[in-house]
C-alpha positions as a Markdown table, in Angstrom:
| # | Residue | x | y | z |
|---|---|---|---|---|
| 1 | Met | 19.5 | 9.6 | -45.8 |
| 2 | Arg | 23.1 | 10.5 | -45.0 |
| 3 | Thr | 22.4 | 12.0 | -41.6 |
| 4 | Gly | 25.5 | 10.6 | -39.9 |
| 5 | Arg | 23.3 | 8.4 | -37.7 |
| 6 | Thr | 22.3 | 6.0 | -40.4 |
| 7 | Asn | 24.4 | 3.0 | -41.4 |
| 8 | Ile | 24.2 | 2.9 | -45.2 |
| 9 | Val | 25.9 | 0.1 | -47.2 |
| 10 | Ser | 26.0 | -0.4 | -50.9 |
| 11 | Val | 27.1 | -3.4 | -52.9 |
| 12 | Glu | 28.0 | -2.4 | -56.5 |
| 13 | Asp | 29.6 | -3.9 | -59.6 |
| 14 | Pro | 31.6 | -1.8 | -60.0 |
| 15 | Val | 31.7 | 1.3 | -57.6 |
| 16 | Glu | 31.5 | 4.0 | -60.3 |
| 17 | Arg | 31.2 | 7.0 | -58.0 |
| 18 | Thr | 32.5 | 7.4 | -54.5 |
| 19 | Leu | 30.0 | 8.9 | -52.0 |
| 20 | Ala | 31.0 | 10.4 | -48.7 |
| 21 | Gly | 29.2 | 8.8 | -45.7 |
| 22 | Ile | 28.3 | 5.6 | -47.6 |
| 23 | Asn | 30.0 | 2.2 | -47.0 |
| 24 | Gln | 30.5 | 1.1 | -50.6 |
| 25 | Ile | 31.6 | -2.4 | -51.3 |
| 26 | Pro | 32.7 | -3.5 | -54.8 |
| 27 | Val | 31.9 | -7.0 | -56.2 |
| 28 | Asn | 35.1 | -8.8 | -57.3 |
| 29 | Met | 34.4 | -12.1 | -59.1 |
| 30 | Lys | 38.2 | -13.0 | -59.3 |
| 31 | Ser | 38.5 | -13.1 | -55.5 |
| 32 | Gln | 35.1 | -14.8 | -55.1 |
| 33 | Gln | 33.4 | -11.7 | -53.7 |
| 34 | Thr | 30.1 | -12.2 | -55.5 |
| 35 | Phe | 26.9 | -10.3 | -54.8 |
| 36 | Ser | 25.6 | -13.1 | -52.6 |
| 37 | Ser | 28.7 | -13.6 | -50.5 |
| 38 | Val | 29.2 | -9.9 | -49.9 |
| 39 | Leu | 25.5 | -9.5 | -49.0 |
| 40 | Arg | 25.6 | -12.3 | -46.5 |
| 41 | Ser | 28.6 | -10.6 | -44.8 |
| 42 | Val | 27.0 | -7.2 | -44.9 |
| 43 | Leu | 23.8 | -8.3 | -43.3 |
| 44 | Arg | 25.7 | -9.7 | -40.3 |
| 45 | Gln | 26.5 | -6.0 | -39.6 |
| 46 | Asp | 22.8 | -5.1 | -39.6 |
| 47 | Pro | 22.8 | -2.0 | -41.8 |
| 48 | Asp | 19.9 | 0.4 | -41.7 |
| 49 | Val | 19.9 | 0.9 | -45.5 |
| 50 | Leu | 21.2 | -1.5 | -48.1 |
| 51 | Met | 21.7 | -0.6 | -51.7 |
| 52 | Val | 22.2 | -3.5 | -54.1 |
| 53 | Gly | 23.3 | -2.5 | -57.6 |
| 54 | Glu | 21.2 | -5.1 | -59.4 |
| 55 | Ile | 19.2 | -8.3 | -58.7 |
| 56 | Arg | 20.7 | -10.7 | -61.2 |
| 57 | Asp | 19.7 | -14.2 | -60.0 |
| 58 | Gly | 17.5 | -16.1 | -57.6 |
| 59 | Glu | 20.2 | -16.3 | -54.9 |
| 60 | Val | 20.6 | -12.6 | -54.7 |
| 61 | Ala | 16.8 | -12.1 | -54.8 |
| 62 | Gln | 16.3 | -14.4 | -51.8 |
| 63 | Ile | 18.9 | -12.5 | -49.7 |
| 64 | Val | 17.5 | -9.1 | -50.7 |
| 65 | Gly | 14.0 | -10.2 | -50.1 |
| 66 | Gln | 14.8 | -11.6 | -46.7 |
| 67 | Ala | 16.6 | -8.3 | -45.8 |
| 68 | Ala | 13.6 | -6.3 | -46.8 |
| 69 | Tyr | 11.2 | -8.6 | -45.0 |
| 70 | Thr | 13.1 | -8.3 | -41.8 |
| 71 | Gly | 12.9 | -4.5 | -41.7 |
| 72 | His | 15.9 | -3.2 | -43.6 |
| 73 | Leu | 15.3 | -0.5 | -46.2 |
| 74 | Val | 16.6 | -2.1 | -49.5 |
| 75 | Leu | 17.2 | -0.1 | -52.7 |
| 76 | Thr | 18.0 | -2.0 | -55.8 |
| 77 | Ser | 17.3 | -2.4 | -59.5 |
| 78 | Val | 16.0 | -5.1 | -61.9 |
| 79 | His | 15.8 | -5.1 | -65.7 |
| 80 | Thr | 12.1 | -5.4 | -66.7 |
| 81 | Ile | 9.6 | -3.7 | -69.1 |
| 82 | Asp | 7.7 | -1.7 | -66.5 |
| 83 | Ser | 6.9 | -1.5 | -62.8 |
| 84 | Ala | 4.3 | -4.3 | -63.0 |
| 85 | Thr | 6.7 | -6.8 | -64.6 |
| 86 | Ala | 9.3 | -5.9 | -62.0 |
| 87 | Val | 6.9 | -7.6 | -59.5 |
| 88 | Thr | 6.5 | -10.7 | -61.6 |
| 89 | Arg | 10.2 | -10.8 | -62.2 |
| 90 | Leu | 10.8 | -11.1 | -58.5 |
| 91 | Met | 8.3 | -13.9 | -58.3 |
| 92 | Asn | 10.1 | -15.7 | -61.2 |
| 93 | Leu | 13.3 | -15.4 | -59.2 |
| 94 | Gly | 11.7 | -17.3 | -56.3 |
| 95 | Leu | 10.4 | -14.7 | -53.9 |
| 96 | Glu | 7.0 | -15.6 | -52.4 |
| 97 | Pro | 4.2 | -13.3 | -53.6 |
| 98 | Tyr | 3.0 | -12.6 | -50.0 |
| 99 | Arg | 6.4 | -11.5 | -49.0 |
| 100 | Ile | 6.7 | -9.1 | -51.9 |
| 101 | Ala | 3.3 | -7.7 | -51.1 |
| 102 | Glu | 4.1 | -7.1 | -47.5 |
| 103 | Ser | 7.6 | -5.6 | -47.9 |
| 104 | Leu | 7.4 | -3.7 | -51.2 |
| 105 | Thr | 7.5 | 0.1 | -50.8 |
| 106 | Gly | 7.7 | 1.3 | -54.4 |
| 107 | Ile | 8.9 | 0.6 | -57.9 |
| 108 | Leu | 10.0 | 3.4 | -60.3 |
| 109 | Ala | 10.2 | 2.4 | -63.9 |
| 110 | Gln | 11.7 | 4.7 | -66.6 |
| 111 | Arg | 12.3 | 4.7 | -70.3 |
| 112 | Leu | 13.9 | 7.5 | -72.4 |
| 113 | Val | 12.3 | 9.1 | -75.5 |
| 114 | Arg | 13.8 | 11.6 | -77.9 |
| 115 | Gln | 12.6 | 15.2 | -77.6 |
| 116 | Leu | 11.5 | 17.1 | -80.7 |
| 117 | Cys | 13.6 | 20.0 | -81.8 |
| 118 | Pro | 11.9 | 23.1 | -80.6 |
| 119 | Glu | 13.2 | 25.1 | -83.6 |
| 120 | Cys | 11.8 | 22.9 | -86.5 |
| 121 | Arg | 9.0 | 20.8 | -84.9 |
| 122 | Val | 5.6 | 20.8 | -86.7 |
| 123 | Val | 2.8 | 21.7 | -84.3 |
| 124 | Thr | -0.7 | 20.4 | -84.9 |
| 125 | Arg | -4.0 | 20.2 | -82.9 |
| 126 | Arg | -3.1 | 16.8 | -81.6 |
| 127 | Gly | 0.4 | 17.7 | -80.5 |
| 128 | Ala | 3.6 | 17.9 | -82.5 |
| 129 | Asn | 5.5 | 15.9 | -85.1 |
| 130 | Val | 9.1 | 15.6 | -86.3 |
| 131 | Gly | 10.2 | 18.6 | -88.3 |
| 132 | Pro | 12.3 | 18.7 | -91.5 |
| 133 | Gly | 15.5 | 19.2 | -89.5 |
| 134 | Cys | 17.7 | 22.2 | -89.0 |
| 135 | Glu | 21.1 | 23.3 | -87.7 |
| 136 | Ser | 20.0 | 23.1 | -84.1 |
| 137 | Cys | 19.2 | 19.4 | -84.3 |
| 138 | His | 21.8 | 18.5 | -87.0 |
| 139 | Ser | 18.9 | 17.8 | -89.4 |
| 140 | Ser | 17.6 | 14.9 | -87.3 |
| 141 | Gly | 14.4 | 16.6 | -86.0 |
| 142 | Tyr | 15.4 | 15.6 | -82.4 |
| 143 | Val | 17.6 | 17.2 | -79.8 |
| 144 | Glu | 18.0 | 15.2 | -76.6 |
| 145 | Arg | 16.1 | 12.5 | -74.6 |
| 146 | Val | 13.6 | 13.0 | -71.8 |
| 147 | Pro | 12.2 | 10.3 | -69.4 |
| 148 | Val | 8.8 | 8.8 | -69.2 |
| 149 | Ala | 8.3 | 7.2 | -65.9 |
| 150 | Glu | 5.7 | 5.5 | -63.7 |
| 151 | Leu | 5.7 | 5.0 | -59.9 |
| 152 | Leu | 4.0 | 2.0 | -58.3 |
| 153 | Thr | 3.4 | 2.5 | -54.6 |
| 154 | Pro | 1.1 | -0.4 | -53.6 |
| 155 | Asn | -2.0 | 0.3 | -51.6 |
| 156 | Asp | -4.0 | -2.4 | -49.8 |
| 157 | Asp | -5.8 | -3.5 | -53.0 |
| 158 | Ile | -2.6 | -3.8 | -55.0 |
| 159 | Arg | -0.9 | -5.7 | -52.2 |
| 160 | Met | -3.8 | -8.2 | -52.2 |
| 161 | Val | -3.4 | -8.6 | -56.0 |
| 162 | Ile | 0.3 | -9.2 | -55.6 |
| 163 | Ala | -0.1 | -11.6 | -52.7 |
| 164 | Arg | -2.2 | -14.0 | -54.7 |
| 165 | Gly | 0.5 | -14.2 | -57.4 |
| 166 | Ala | -1.2 | -12.0 | -60.0 |
| 167 | Thr | 0.1 | -11.5 | -63.6 |
| 168 | Ala | 1.6 | -8.2 | -64.8 |
| 169 | Val | -1.7 | -7.5 | -66.6 |
| 170 | Glu | -3.7 | -7.8 | -63.4 |
| 171 | Ile | -1.2 | -5.6 | -61.5 |
| 172 | Arg | -1.5 | -2.9 | -64.3 |
| 173 | Gln | -5.3 | -3.1 | -64.0 |
| 174 | Ala | -5.0 | -2.6 | -60.2 |
| 175 | Met | -2.7 | 0.4 | -60.8 |
| 176 | Arg | -5.2 | 2.0 | -63.2 |
| 177 | Gln | -8.0 | 1.5 | -60.6 |
| 178 | Ala | -5.8 | 3.2 | -58.0 |
| 179 | Gly | -5.3 | 6.2 | -60.4 |
| 180 | Met | -1.5 | 5.7 | -60.8 |
| 181 | Pro | -0.2 | 7.3 | -64.0 |
| 182 | Thr | 1.7 | 4.9 | -66.3 |
| 183 | Met | 4.6 | 5.5 | -68.7 |
| 184 | Arg | 2.0 | 5.5 | -71.4 |
| 185 | Asp | 0.1 | 8.3 | -69.7 |
| 186 | His | 3.3 | 10.3 | -69.4 |
| 187 | Gly | 4.1 | 9.7 | -73.0 |
| 188 | Arg | 0.7 | 11.1 | -74.0 |
| 189 | Gln | 1.5 | 14.2 | -71.9 |
| 190 | Leu | 4.7 | 14.8 | -73.8 |
| 191 | Val | 2.8 | 14.5 | -77.1 |
| 192 | Ala | 0.1 | 16.9 | -76.0 |
| 193 | Leu | 2.7 | 19.4 | -74.8 |
| 194 | Gly | 4.6 | 19.2 | -78.1 |
| 195 | Ile | 7.7 | 17.8 | -76.4 |
| 196 | Ser | 7.8 | 14.5 | -78.2 |
| 197 | Ser | 5.8 | 12.8 | -81.0 |
| 198 | Ala | 3.3 | 9.9 | -80.9 |
| 199 | Glu | 5.6 | 8.0 | -83.3 |
| 200 | Glu | 8.5 | 8.3 | -80.8 |
| 201 | Ile | 6.4 | 7.1 | -77.9 |
| 202 | Thr | 5.2 | 4.1 | -79.9 |
| 203 | Arg | 8.8 | 3.4 | -81.0 |
| 204 | Val | 9.9 | 3.2 | -77.3 |
| 205 | Leu | 6.8 | 1.8 | -75.5 |
| 206 | Gly | 5.2 | -0.1 | -78.4 |
| 207 | Ala | 1.7 | 0.2 | -79.8 |
| 208 | Asp | -1.0 | 1.5 | -77.5 |
| 209 | Glu | -3.5 | -1.3 | -77.2 |
| 210 | Glu | -5.9 | 0.7 | -75.2 |
| 211 | Ala | -6.3 | 3.7 | -77.5 |
| 212 | Pro | -8.4 | 2.0 | -80.2 |
| 213 | Ala | -10.9 | 0.7 | -77.6 |
| 214 | Gln | -11.2 | 4.2 | -76.0 |
| 215 | Glu | -11.7 | 5.8 | -79.4 |
| 216 | Glu | -14.4 | 3.3 | -80.4 |
| 217 | Ala | -16.2 | 4.0 | -77.0 |
| 218 | Gly | -16.0 | 7.7 | -77.6 |
| 219 | Glu | -13.9 | 8.3 | -74.6 |
| 220 | Val | -11.8 | 11.4 | -74.6 |
| 221 | Ala | -9.4 | 12.0 | -71.8 |
| 222 | Pro | -9.9 | 15.3 | -70.1 |
| 223 | Lys | -7.2 | 17.9 | -70.4 |
| 224 | Arg | -5.1 | 17.9 | -67.2 |
| 225 | Gln | -3.7 | 21.1 | -65.8 |
| 226 | Thr | 0.0 | 21.4 | -66.5 |
| 227 | Val | 2.6 | 22.5 | -63.8 |
| 228 | Leu | 6.1 | 23.5 | -64.7 |
| 229 | Ile | 8.8 | 22.7 | -62.0 |
| 230 | Ala | 11.9 | 24.9 | -62.3 |
| 231 | Asp | 14.7 | 23.8 | -59.9 |
| 232 | Asp | 18.3 | 22.9 | -60.4 |
| 233 | Glu | 18.1 | 20.0 | -57.9 |
| 234 | Pro | 17.0 | 16.8 | -59.6 |
| 235 | Ile | 15.8 | 15.2 | -56.4 |
| 236 | Thr | 13.6 | 18.2 | -55.6 |
| 237 | Arg | 12.1 | 18.2 | -59.1 |
| 238 | Thr | 11.4 | 14.4 | -58.8 |
| 239 | Leu | 9.8 | 14.8 | -55.4 |
| 240 | Val | 7.5 | 17.7 | -56.6 |
| 241 | Lys | 6.8 | 15.9 | -59.9 |
| 242 | Leu | 5.6 | 12.7 | -58.1 |
| 243 | Leu | 3.5 | 14.6 | -55.6 |
| 244 | Leu | 1.7 | 16.7 | -58.3 |
| 245 | Glu | 1.2 | 13.7 | -60.6 |
| 246 | Arg | -0.4 | 11.8 | -57.8 |
| 247 | Asp | -2.9 | 14.6 | -57.6 |
| 248 | Gly | -3.6 | 14.4 | -61.3 |
| 249 | Tyr | -1.5 | 17.2 | -62.7 |
| 250 | Ala | 0.6 | 16.9 | -65.8 |
| 251 | Val | 4.2 | 18.0 | -65.1 |
| 252 | Val | 7.1 | 19.4 | -67.1 |
| 253 | Glu | 10.6 | 20.2 | -65.8 |
| 254 | Ala | 13.4 | 22.8 | -66.1 |
| 255 | Gly | 16.8 | 22.7 | -64.5 |
| 256 | Thr | 17.7 | 26.3 | -65.0 |
| 257 | Gly | 16.0 | 29.7 | -65.2 |
| 258 | Arg | 16.7 | 29.8 | -68.9 |
| 259 | Glu | 15.1 | 26.4 | -69.4 |
| 260 | Ala | 12.1 | 27.5 | -67.4 |
| 261 | Val | 11.5 | 30.5 | -69.7 |
| 262 | Ala | 11.9 | 28.2 | -72.8 |
| 263 | Gln | 9.5 | 25.6 | -71.4 |
| 264 | Thr | 7.0 | 28.2 | -70.5 |
| 265 | Lys | 7.0 | 29.5 | -74.0 |
| 266 | Leu | 6.8 | 25.9 | -75.4 |
| 267 | Ser | 4.2 | 24.3 | -73.1 |
| 268 | Lys | 2.2 | 27.3 | -71.7 |
| 269 | Pro | 1.8 | 25.7 | -68.2 |
| 270 | Asp | -1.2 | 26.5 | -66.0 |
| 271 | Leu | 1.1 | 27.0 | -63.0 |
| 272 | Ile | 4.8 | 27.3 | -62.3 |
| 273 | Val | 6.8 | 26.2 | -59.2 |
| 274 | Met | 10.0 | 28.2 | -59.4 |
| 275 | Asp | 13.3 | 28.0 | -57.4 |
| 276 | Leu | 15.3 | 31.2 | -57.0 |
| 277 | Asn | 18.9 | 30.0 | -56.9 |
| 278 | Met | 19.5 | 28.4 | -60.3 |
| 279 | Pro | 22.4 | 28.5 | -62.8 |
| 280 | Glu | 22.4 | 30.5 | -66.1 |
| 281 | Met | 19.4 | 32.6 | -65.1 |
| 282 | Asp | 18.1 | 32.8 | -61.5 |
| 283 | Gly | 14.4 | 32.7 | -60.5 |
| 284 | Tyr | 14.1 | 36.5 | -60.2 |
| 285 | Glu | 15.2 | 37.0 | -63.8 |
| 286 | Ala | 13.1 | 34.0 | -65.1 |
| 287 | Ile | 9.9 | 35.4 | -63.4 |
| 288 | Ala | 10.5 | 38.8 | -65.0 |
| 289 | Glu | 11.0 | 37.2 | -68.4 |
| 290 | Ile | 7.9 | 35.0 | -68.1 |
| 291 | Arg | 5.8 | 38.0 | -67.1 |
| 292 | Lys | 6.7 | 39.7 | -70.3 |
| 293 | Met | 5.4 | 36.8 | -72.5 |
| 294 | Ala | 2.1 | 37.2 | -74.2 |
| 295 | Gly | -0.5 | 35.1 | -72.4 |
| 296 | Cys | 1.7 | 34.5 | -69.3 |
| 297 | Glu | 1.1 | 37.8 | -67.6 |
| 298 | Thr | -1.2 | 36.2 | -65.0 |
| 299 | Thr | 0.1 | 32.6 | -65.0 |
| 300 | Pro | 0.3 | 31.6 | -61.3 |
| 301 | Ile | 3.9 | 31.2 | -60.0 |
| 302 | Val | 4.7 | 29.6 | -56.6 |
| 303 | Val | 8.3 | 30.3 | -55.5 |
| 304 | Cys | 9.9 | 27.4 | -53.7 |
| 305 | Thr | 13.4 | 28.3 | -52.3 |
| 306 | Ala | 15.8 | 27.9 | -49.4 |
| 307 | Glu | 16.1 | 31.7 | -49.2 |
| 308 | Asp | 14.1 | 33.1 | -46.3 |
| 309 | Gly | 13.1 | 36.4 | -44.7 |
| 310 | Pro | 10.7 | 39.2 | -45.2 |
| 311 | Thr | 12.8 | 40.9 | -47.8 |
| 312 | Val | 12.9 | 37.8 | -50.1 |
| 313 | Glu | 9.2 | 37.3 | -49.8 |
| 314 | Lys | 8.5 | 40.9 | -50.5 |
| 315 | Asn | 10.7 | 41.0 | -53.5 |
| 316 | Val | 9.3 | 37.8 | -55.2 |
| 317 | Leu | 5.7 | 38.9 | -54.6 |
| 318 | Ala | 6.4 | 42.3 | -56.0 |
| 319 | Leu | 8.0 | 40.7 | -59.0 |
| 320 | Gly | 4.8 | 38.8 | -59.8 |
| 321 | Ala | 4.8 | 35.5 | -57.8 |
| 322 | Asp | 1.6 | 34.4 | -56.3 |
| 323 | Asp | 2.9 | 32.4 | -53.3 |
| 324 | Tyr | 6.1 | 31.6 | -51.5 |
| 325 | Ile | 7.3 | 28.3 | -49.8 |
| 326 | Val | 10.5 | 27.9 | -47.9 |
| 327 | Lys | 12.7 | 24.7 | -48.3 |
| 328 | Pro | 12.7 | 22.2 | -46.8 |
| 329 | Phe | 8.9 | 21.9 | -47.1 |
| 330 | Glu | 6.3 | 19.4 | -46.0 |
| 331 | Pro | 4.9 | 17.6 | -49.1 |
| 332 | Ala | 1.3 | 18.2 | -47.9 |
| 333 | Val | 2.0 | 22.0 | -47.6 |
| 334 | Leu | 3.2 | 22.2 | -51.2 |
| 335 | Thr | 0.3 | 20.3 | -52.7 |
| 336 | Ala | -2.1 | 22.3 | -50.6 |
| 337 | Arg | -0.6 | 25.6 | -51.8 |
| 338 | Val | -0.8 | 24.5 | -55.4 |
| 339 | Lys | -4.5 | 23.5 | -55.0 |
| 340 | Ala | -5.2 | 26.8 | -53.3 |
| 341 | Val | -3.7 | 28.8 | -56.2 |
| 342 | Phe | -5.8 | 26.9 | -58.7 |
| 343 | Lys | -8.9 | 27.4 | -56.5 |
| 344 | Arg | -8.3 | 31.2 | -56.3 |
| 345 | Gln | -7.9 | 31.2 | -60.1 |
| 346 | Arg | -11.2 | 29.4 | -60.6 |
| 347 | Leu | -13.0 | 31.8 | -58.2 |
| 348 | Ala | -11.5 | 34.8 | -60.0 |
| 349 | Ala | -12.8 | 33.5 | -63.3 |
């Protein structure tokens, strides 16, 4: 958003990282510069974008809600269990349900789960379990943490549910009806891909109350096609991830070419979206390594990079990529290309 033509103001407690082009204002309780007092002063300047570190009380919630309702883009955070309870939390802080319904753009909720050690994990038909431990994981069975997330972007039906003051349970039901993946859905993907264990997902998210009912009814969730996103830009990975998950794909990520090779070996994705300029190992080398893997000789690869020109396209296609997209790209173009690759694959089969 930092185009130089947009007035962006943040109110933080404290300002932990200085960002060029952003008007960052720290909260200072000793000098009576509270969130509410600073926000009132800032809104008199009519900023285009307002970032508020956290909504802590009803007074701040009212100011933030009024700013959003009058056309400002407001980015903020609130401590809740998931995206549905974020809505009810705003209601509890005094915001009118109809105003939340009309002004809410989206809620991203995230929890972190531990990742199974790829060296000693125990793989089964249902996924993977914690291994006995080894030197790589310091005998813990786990290496690092990965996020499970859910994105609530309200459609008309969800806005109507929120406007009548619905409970978190009713909002979650509306999300499911709209086909929005939940944190639980992402947790199941990690288990199916062998990245984490069912025990770890339960530890972080709690017991899955829906699973027993689904099993009794004989419902089995269909296997979703998996896409690996390899890009060293977290924002790009997040954008592509959300776009593809909205279309029903399971998504795994890699931030370097070396990670892309390792994730390909681990999760055997149905398609790979690969950047070229990455640290440790670039996209050219990663594609070459992936093409050498057993079972990955024909895995579709879509190159998505800022590099342009006939030479680049010729080289990546000759290396074994199936398609080529230049950044910055239109979201609809990316999703259309991915669908086209899968369609060609089905026709070829």
